[in-house]
N, CA, C and O atoms as a CHARMM CRD file, in Angstrom:
* protein
*
  232
    1    1 MET  N     18.21700   8.77500   7.74200 PROA 1      0.00000
    2    1 MET  CA    17.30600   9.08300   6.55300 PROA 1      0.00000
    3    1 MET  C     16.08000   8.10500   6.35700 PROA 1      0.00000
    4    1 MET  O     16.16100   6.89000   6.54200 PROA 1      0.00000
    5    2 SER  N     15.01900   8.72100   5.99100 PROA 2      0.00000
    6    2 SER  CA    13.78300   7.90700   5.95000 PROA 2      0.00000
    7    2 SER  C     13.21300   8.16600   4.41800 PROA 2      0.00000
    8    2 SER  O     13.08000   9.27600   3.90300 PROA 2      0.00000
    9    3 ILE  N     12.92500   6.96800   3.84000 PROA 3      0.00000
   10    3 ILE  CA    12.55600   7.07400   2.44500 PROA 3      0.00000
   11    3 ILE  C     11.09400   6.43900   2.41900 PROA 3      0.00000
   12    3 ILE  O     10.82500   5.41900   3.05300 PROA 3      0.00000
   13    4 THR  N     10.26700   7.05600   1.71200 PROA 4      0.00000
   14    4 THR  CA     8.89900   6.74500   1.47400 PROA 4      0.00000
   15    4 THR  C      8.59500   6.74900   0.06200 PROA 4      0.00000
   16    4 THR  O      8.95400   7.72500  -0.59600 PROA 4      0.00000
   17    5 LEU  N      7.92000   5.69700  -0.55400 PROA 5      0.00000
   18    5 LEU  CA     7.84100   5.69500  -1.97100 PROA 5      0.00000
   19    5 LEU  C      6.20600   5.29000  -2.26000 PROA 5      0.00000
   20    5 LEU  O      5.61700   4.34600  -1.73200 PROA 5      0.00000
   21    6 SER  N      5.66900   6.19900  -3.18000 PROA 6      0.00000
   22    6 SER  CA     4.22300   5.91000  -3.42800 PROA 6      0.00000
   23    6 SER  C      4.19000   5.44500  -4.84900 PROA 6      0.00000
   24    6 SER  O      4.90200   5.94500  -5.72100 PROA 6      0.00000
   25    7 ILE  N      3.23600   4.35300  -5.08000 PROA 7      0.00000
   26    7 ILE  CA     3.05700   3.72600  -6.16400 PROA 7      0.00000
   27    7 ILE  C      1.60200   3.61000  -6.35600 PROA 7      0.00000
   28    7 ILE  O      0.88000   3.02600  -5.54900 PROA 7      0.00000
   29    8 GLU  N      1.13700   4.23200  -7.54600 PROA 8      0.00000
   30    8 GLU  CA    -0.32100   3.99800  -7.97800 PROA 8      0.00000
   31    8 GLU  C     -0.50900   2.89100  -8.82100 PROA 8      0.00000
   32    8 GLU  O      0.17800   2.76000  -9.83400 PROA 8      0.00000
   33    9 VAL  N     -1.43300   2.02500  -8.47700 PROA 9      0.00000
   34    9 VAL  CA    -1.88300   0.95500  -9.11800 PROA 9      0.00000
   35    9 VAL  C     -3.49900   0.84000  -9.52500 PROA 9      0.00000
   36    9 VAL  O     -4.35500   1.58200  -9.04300 PROA 9      0.00000
   37   10 ASP  N     -3.74000  -0.09700 -10.38200 PROA 10     0.00000
   38   10 ASP  CA    -5.15500  -0.36800 -10.88700 PROA 10     0.00000
   39   10 ASP  C     -5.80000  -1.22900  -9.98000 PROA 10     0.00000
   40   10 ASP  O     -7.01700  -1.06300  -9.90300 PROA 10     0.00000
   41   11 ASP  N     -5.21600  -2.26200  -9.14600 PROA 11     0.00000
   42   11 ASP  CA    -6.07500  -3.08500  -8.40900 PROA 11     0.00000
   43   11 ASP  C     -5.40000  -3.22600  -6.97100 PROA 11     0.00000
   44   11 ASP  O     -4.85900  -4.30700  -6.73800 PROA 11     0.00000
   45   12 VAL  N     -5.38100  -2.42400  -6.16600 PROA 12     0.00000
   46   12 VAL  CA    -4.86300  -2.18000  -4.75900 PROA 12     0.00000
   47   12 VAL  C     -5.19900  -3.48800  -3.96000 PROA 12     0.00000
   48   12 VAL  O     -4.39500  -4.10000  -3.25500 PROA 12     0.00000
   49   13 ASN  N     -6.57200  -3.83700  -4.18900 PROA 13     0.00000
   50   13 ASN  CA    -7.08500  -5.12900  -3.48400 PROA 13     0.00000
   51   13 ASN  C     -6.26300  -6.35200  -3.53700 PROA 13     0.00000
   52   13 ASN  O     -5.85400  -7.01400  -2.58300 PROA 13     0.00000
   53   14 SER  N     -6.06100  -6.57600  -4.95800 PROA 14     0.00000
   54   14 SER  CA    -5.26200  -7.73300  -5.20300 PROA 14     0.00000
   55   14 SER  C     -3.82700  -7.72100  -4.79700 PROA 14     0.00000
   56   14 SER  O     -3.24900  -8.72600  -4.38300 PROA 14     0.00000
   57   15 LEU  N     -3.23800  -6.47600  -4.93900 PROA 15     0.00000
   58   15 LEU  CA    -1.66500  -6.51400  -4.30800 PROA 15     0.00000
   59   15 LEU  C     -1.76100  -6.57000  -2.91200 PROA 15     0.00000
   60   15 LEU  O     -0.82700  -7.14400  -2.35100 PROA 15     0.00000
   61   16 HSD  N     -2.76900  -6.05900  -2.12100 PROA 16     0.00000
   62   16 HSD  CA    -2.83300  -6.26900  -0.78700 PROA 16     0.00000
   63   16 HSD  C     -2.93400  -7.70200  -0.43400 PROA 16     0.00000
   64   16 HSD  O     -2.18400  -8.11900   0.44800 PROA 16     0.00000
   65   17 GLU  N     -3.72000  -8.46500  -0.97900 PROA 17     0.00000
   66   17 GLU  CA    -3.90200  -9.86700  -0.83800 PROA 17     0.00000
   67   17 GLU  C     -2.57000 -10.54300  -1.10600 PROA 17     0.00000
   68   17 GLU  O     -2.15500 -11.32400  -0.25000 PROA 17     0.00000
   69   18 THR  N     -1.86100 -10.32900  -2.19100 PROA 18     0.00000
   70   18 THR  CA    -0.48000 -10.96400  -2.68600 PROA 18     0.00000
   71   18 THR  C      0.44300 -10.42900  -1.54300 PROA 18     0.00000
   72   18 THR  O      1.24400 -11.25100  -1.09900 PROA 18     0.00000
   73   19 ALA  N      0.45100  -9.27800  -1.04500 PROA 19     0.00000
   74   19 ALA  CA     1.49400  -8.86600  -0.07000 PROA 19     0.00000
   75   19 ALA  C      1.31700  -9.71900   1.23700 PROA 19     0.00000
   76   19 ALA  O      2.28200 -10.16000   1.86200 PROA 19     0.00000
   77   20 LYS  N     -0.12200  -9.93700   1.63700 PROA 20     0.00000
   78   20 LYS  CA    -0.49700 -10.66700   2.94400 PROA 20     0.00000
   79   20 LYS  C      0.00400 -12.15800   2.73900 PROA 20     0.00000
   80   20 LYS  O      0.73400 -12.71600   3.55900 PROA 20     0.00000
   81   21 SER  N     -0.41800 -12.70900   1.66100 PROA 21     0.00000
   82   21 SER  CA    -0.06500 -13.95800   1.40600 PROA 21     0.00000
   83   21 SER  C      1.40200 -14.61100   1.39200 PROA 21     0.00000
   84   21 SER  O      1.65200 -15.80300   1.57000 PROA 21     0.00000
   85   22 ARG  N      2.39600 -13.49300   1.12300 PROA 22     0.00000
   86   22 ARG  CA     3.73400 -13.65400   1.14500 PROA 22     0.00000
   87   22 ARG  C      4.44900 -13.39900   2.38500 PROA 22     0.00000
   88   22 ARG  O      5.64100 -13.62700   2.59500 PROA 22     0.00000
   89   23 GLY  N      3.61400 -12.91200   3.16500 PROA 23     0.00000
   90   23 GLY  CA     4.23700 -12.46400   4.59800 PROA 23     0.00000
   91   23 GLY  C      4.75100 -11.27500   4.70000 PROA 23     0.00000
   92   23 GLY  O      5.56200 -11.05200   5.59900 PROA 23     0.00000
   93   24 TYR  N      4.40600 -10.35900   3.86900 PROA 24     0.00000
   94   24 TYR  CA     5.26100  -8.88800   3.65000 PROA 24     0.00000
   95   24 TYR  C      4.91200  -8.18200   5.01700 PROA 24     0.00000
   96   24 TYR  O      3.92100  -8.41200   5.71000 PROA 24     0.00000
   97   25 ASP  N      5.90700  -7.28700   5.26400 PROA 25     0.00000
   98   25 ASP  CA     5.58100  -6.53400   6.53200 PROA 25     0.00000
   99   25 ASP  C      4.54200  -5.37600   6.14400 PROA 25     0.00000
  100   25 ASP  O      4.99200  -4.41200   5.52500 PROA 25     0.00000
  101   26 ILE  N      3.30700  -5.40800   6.44000 PROA 26     0.00000
  102   26 ILE  CA     2.31300  -4.46300   6.27700 PROA 26     0.00000
  103   26 ILE  C      2.23400  -3.44500   7.43100 PROA 26     0.00000
  104   26 ILE  O      1.79800  -3.78000   8.53200 PROA 26     0.00000
  105   27 VAL  N      2.63000  -2.29300   7.18300 PROA 27     0.00000
  106   27 VAL  CA     2.66000  -1.51600   8.47400 PROA 27     0.00000
  107   27 VAL  C      1.57500  -0.46500   8.47500 PROA 27     0.00000
  108   27 VAL  O      1.51200   0.28300   9.45100 PROA 27     0.00000
  109   28 TYR  N      0.73500  -0.33300   7.50700 PROA 28     0.00000
  110   28 TYR  CA    -0.45000   0.56300   7.52500 PROA 28     0.00000
  111   28 TYR  C     -1.51300  -0.27300   6.78400 PROA 28     0.00000
  112   28 TYR  O     -1.28100  -0.64200   5.63300 PROA 28     0.00000
  113   29 PRO  N     -2.69000  -0.59300   7.41000 PROA 29     0.00000
  114   29 PRO  CA    -3.78600  -1.65500   6.85000 PROA 29     0.00000
  115   29 PRO  C     -4.40500  -1.01200   5.54100 PROA 29     0.00000
  116   29 PRO  O     -4.24600   0.17200   5.24500 PROA 29     0.00000
  117   30 LEU  N     -4.94800  -1.69600   4.97700 PROA 30     0.00000
  118   30 LEU  CA    -5.70200  -1.39400   3.63500 PROA 30     0.00000
  119   30 LEU  C     -6.90600  -0.59500   4.17400 PROA 30     0.00000
  120   30 LEU  O     -7.75300  -1.06100   4.93600 PROA 30     0.00000
  121   31 THR  N     -6.88200   0.74400   3.65900 PROA 31     0.00000
  122   31 THR  CA    -7.71400   1.84000   4.21200 PROA 31     0.00000
  123   31 THR  C     -8.42200   2.74500   3.10800 PROA 31     0.00000
  124   31 THR  O     -7.73900   3.31400   2.25600 PROA 31     0.00000
  125   32 ASP  N     -9.66000   2.85000   3.14000 PROA 32     0.00000
  126   32 ASP  CA   -10.33800   3.96200   2.22900 PROA 32     0.00000
  127   32 ASP  C    -10.02300   5.35600   3.10600 PROA 32     0.00000
  128   32 ASP  O    -10.48800   5.55300   4.22900 PROA 32     0.00000
  129   33 GLU  N     -9.14700   6.28600   2.38800 PROA 33     0.00000
  130   33 GLU  CA    -9.09400   7.55500   3.11300 PROA 33     0.00000
  131   33 GLU  C    -10.16600   8.50500   2.39100 PROA 33     0.00000
  132   33 GLU  O    -10.62100   8.41400   1.25100 PROA 33     0.00000
  133   34 PRO  N    -10.44100   9.48400   3.44100 PROA 34     0.00000
  134   34 PRO  CA   -11.67700  10.40600   3.18500 PROA 34     0.00000
  135   34 PRO  C    -11.18700  11.25700   1.85600 PROA 34     0.00000
  136   34 PRO  O    -12.13100  11.65800   1.17500 PROA 34     0.00000
  137   35 TRP  N    -10.02300  11.56000   1.42900 PROA 35     0.00000
  138   35 TRP  CA    -9.52200  12.34600   0.33500 PROA 35     0.00000
  139   35 TRP  C     -9.61400  11.44700  -1.07400 PROA 35     0.00000
  140   35 TRP  O     -9.10000  11.87600  -2.10800 PROA 35     0.00000
  141   36 GLY  N    -10.23800  10.30100  -1.03100 PROA 36     0.00000
  142   36 GLY  CA   -10.51100   9.47200  -2.14500 PROA 36     0.00000
  143   36 GLY  C     -9.38800   8.53000  -2.61700 PROA 36     0.00000
  144   36 GLY  O     -9.17300   8.22000  -3.78900 PROA 36     0.00000
  145   37 VAL  N     -8.72800   8.13700  -1.57500 PROA 37     0.00000
  146   37 VAL  CA    -7.74300   7.13000  -2.17700 PROA 37     0.00000
  147   37 VAL  C     -7.96000   5.82700  -1.27800 PROA 37     0.00000
  148   37 VAL  O     -8.53600   5.91200  -0.19300 PROA 37     0.00000
  149   38 ARG  N     -7.44900   4.55700  -1.80200 PROA 38     0.00000
  150   38 ARG  CA    -7.55500   3.43100  -1.07000 PROA 38     0.00000
  151   38 ARG  C     -6.08300   2.97700  -1.03100 PROA 38     0.00000
  152   38 ARG  O     -5.42600   2.94000  -2.07100 PROA 38     0.00000
  153   39 ARG  N     -5.55400   2.62700   0.17300 PROA 39     0.00000
  154   39 ARG  CA    -4.15600   2.28200   0.04700 PROA 39     0.00000
  155   39 ARG  C     -3.72800   1.47300   1.22800 PROA 39     0.00000
  156   39 ARG  O     -4.47400   1.34100   2.19800 PROA 39     0.00000
  157   40 PHE  N     -2.46900   0.89700   1.16200 PROA 40     0.00000
  158   40 PHE  CA    -1.77700   0.31400   2.27000 PROA 40     0.00000
  159   40 PHE  C     -0.31600   0.70800   2.13400 PROA 40     0.00000
  160   40 PHE  O      0.10000   1.24000   1.10400 PROA 40     0.00000
  161   41 HSD  N      0.50000   0.43200   3.23500 PROA 41     0.00000
  162   41 HSD  CA     1.80400   0.65800   3.32500 PROA 41     0.00000
  163   41 HSD  C      2.49900  -0.65100   3.55300 PROA 41     0.00000
  164   41 HSD  O      2.01700  -1.46400   4.34200 PROA 41     0.00000
  165   42 VAL  N      3.63000  -0.89800   2.88800 PROA 42     0.00000
  166   42 VAL  CA     4.32700  -2.12900   3.08000 PROA 42     0.00000
  167   42 VAL  C      5.68900  -1.78700   3.20300 PROA 42     0.00000
  168   42 VAL  O      6.07000  -0.90800   2.42900 PROA 42     0.00000
  169   43 LYS  N      6.65800  -2.34100   4.11000 PROA 43     0.00000
  170   43 LYS  CA     7.94300  -2.02900   4.30800 PROA 43     0.00000
  171   43 LYS  C      8.78200  -3.17300   3.54800 PROA 43     0.00000
  172   43 LYS  O      8.63100  -4.35400   3.86200 PROA 43     0.00000
  173   44 ASP  N      9.68800  -2.76600   2.51800 PROA 44     0.00000
  174   44 ASP  CA    10.64900  -3.45800   1.79200 PROA 44     0.00000
  175   44 ASP  C     11.72200  -3.97700   2.76200 PROA 44     0.00000
  176   44 ASP  O     11.88100  -3.49600   3.88400 PROA 44     0.00000
  177   45 PRO  N     12.51000  -5.07800   2.21500 PROA 45     0.00000
  178   45 PRO  CA    13.54500  -5.42600   3.13900 PROA 45     0.00000
  179   45 PRO  C     14.76800  -4.58800   3.61300 PROA 45     0.00000
  180   45 PRO  O     15.63500  -4.93900   4.41300 PROA 45     0.00000
  181   46 ASN  N     14.64900  -3.36200   2.92300 PROA 46     0.00000
  182   46 ASN  CA    15.85200  -2.24500   3.30800 PROA 46     0.00000
  183   46 ASN  C     15.19300  -1.34400   4.05300 PROA 46     0.00000
  184   46 ASN  O     15.82200  -0.33800   4.38300 PROA 46     0.00000
  185   47 GLY  N     13.87800  -1.48300   4.46000 PROA 47     0.00000
  186   47 GLY  CA    13.34400  -0.49600   5.33000 PROA 47     0.00000
  187   47 GLY  C     12.42500   0.61700   4.70700 PROA 47     0.00000
  188   47 GLY  O     11.79100   1.42800   5.38100 PROA 47     0.00000
  189   48 VAL  N     12.43300   0.54900   3.25100 PROA 48     0.00000
  190   48 VAL  CA    11.54500   1.73200   2.59000 PROA 48     0.00000
  191   48 VAL  C     10.33600   1.37400   2.96500 PROA 48     0.00000
  192   48 VAL  O      9.98500   0.20000   3.08700 PROA 48     0.00000
  193   49 THR  N      9.54000   2.47300   3.19500 PROA 49     0.00000
  194   49 THR  CA     7.92100   2.29400   3.23500 PROA 49     0.00000
  195   49 THR  C      7.40400   2.50600   2.05600 PROA 49     0.00000
  196   49 THR  O      7.58800   3.64000   1.61400 PROA 49     0.00000
  197   50 ILE  N      6.68600   1.61400   1.26200 PROA 50     0.00000
  198   50 ILE  CA     5.89500   1.82100   0.19200 PROA 50     0.00000
  199   50 ILE  C      4.43300   2.02500   0.37500 PROA 50     0.00000
  200   50 ILE  O      3.74000   1.20100   0.97200 PROA 50     0.00000
  201   51 ASN  N      3.95500   3.14500  -0.14700 PROA 51     0.00000
  202   51 ASN  CA     2.60800   3.42400  -0.15100 PROA 51     0.00000
  203   51 ASN  C      1.88000   2.92700  -1.34500 PROA 51     0.00000
  204   51 ASN  O      1.94200   3.62500  -2.35700 PROA 51     0.00000
  205   52 VAL  N      1.20400   1.83000  -1.37600 PROA 52     0.00000
  206   52 VAL  CA     0.49600   1.19000  -2.55000 PROA 52     0.00000
  207   52 VAL  C     -0.97400   1.85700  -2.49900 PROA 52     0.00000
  208   52 VAL  O     -1.64700   1.82800  -1.46900 PROA 52     0.00000
  209   53 MET  N     -1.42300   2.47100  -3.71800 PROA 53     0.00000
  210   53 MET  CA    -2.69400   3.22200  -3.61600 PROA 53     0.00000
  211   53 MET  C     -3.43900   3.17900  -4.96900 PROA 53     0.00000
  212   53 MET  O     -2.93000   2.76700  -6.01100 PROA 53     0.00000
  213   54 CYS  N     -4.48600   3.57000  -4.86300 PROA 54     0.00000
  214   54 CYS  CA    -5.35300   3.69400  -6.15900 PROA 54     0.00000
  215   54 CYS  C     -6.49200   4.76900  -5.63700 PROA 54     0.00000
  216   54 CYS  O     -6.93400   4.81100  -4.48900 PROA 54     0.00000
  217   55 HSD  N     -6.83500   5.55300  -6.63500 PROA 55     0.00000
  218   55 HSD  CA    -7.99500   6.42900  -6.53300 PROA 55     0.00000
  219   55 HSD  C     -9.26300   5.58800  -6.47900 PROA 55     0.00000
  220   55 HSD  O     -9.43800   4.55300  -7.12200 PROA 55     0.00000
  221   56 SER  N    -10.15900   6.17200  -5.60900 PROA 56     0.00000
  222   56 SER  CA   -11.35100   5.40900  -5.38200 PROA 56     0.00000
  223   56 SER  C    -12.31500   5.71900  -6.75900 PROA 56     0.00000
  224   56 SER  O    -12.22300   6.75600  -7.41700 PROA 56     0.00000
  225   57 ILE  N    -13.02400   4.87800  -6.98100 PROA 57     0.00000
  226   57 ILE  CA   -14.04900   4.98300  -8.21000 PROA 57     0.00000
  227   57 ILE  C    -15.27200   5.21000  -7.43100 PROA 57     0.00000
  228   57 ILE  O    -15.62700   4.38900  -6.58600 PROA 57     0.00000
  229   58 LYS  N    -15.94700   6.30200  -7.67600 PROA 58     0.00000
  230   58 LYS  CA   -17.32200   6.70400  -7.06200 PROA 58     0.00000
  231   58 LYS  C    -18.33100   6.35200  -8.03100 PROA 58     0.00000
  232   58 LYS  O    -19.51900   6.56700  -7.79100 PROA 58     0.00000
């Protein structure tokens, strides 16, 4: 079984920097998607992939 969790945050850039500095397993880089979100994926110690994202401000 595969579990993916999405969490919308106010400041995805700050959380990405925190995740990198703590050595978390980032499995999808910080990316501006064409459908208007900025996101990255991090894997937790249990193997759950977490999609951390925010809607892009135009």
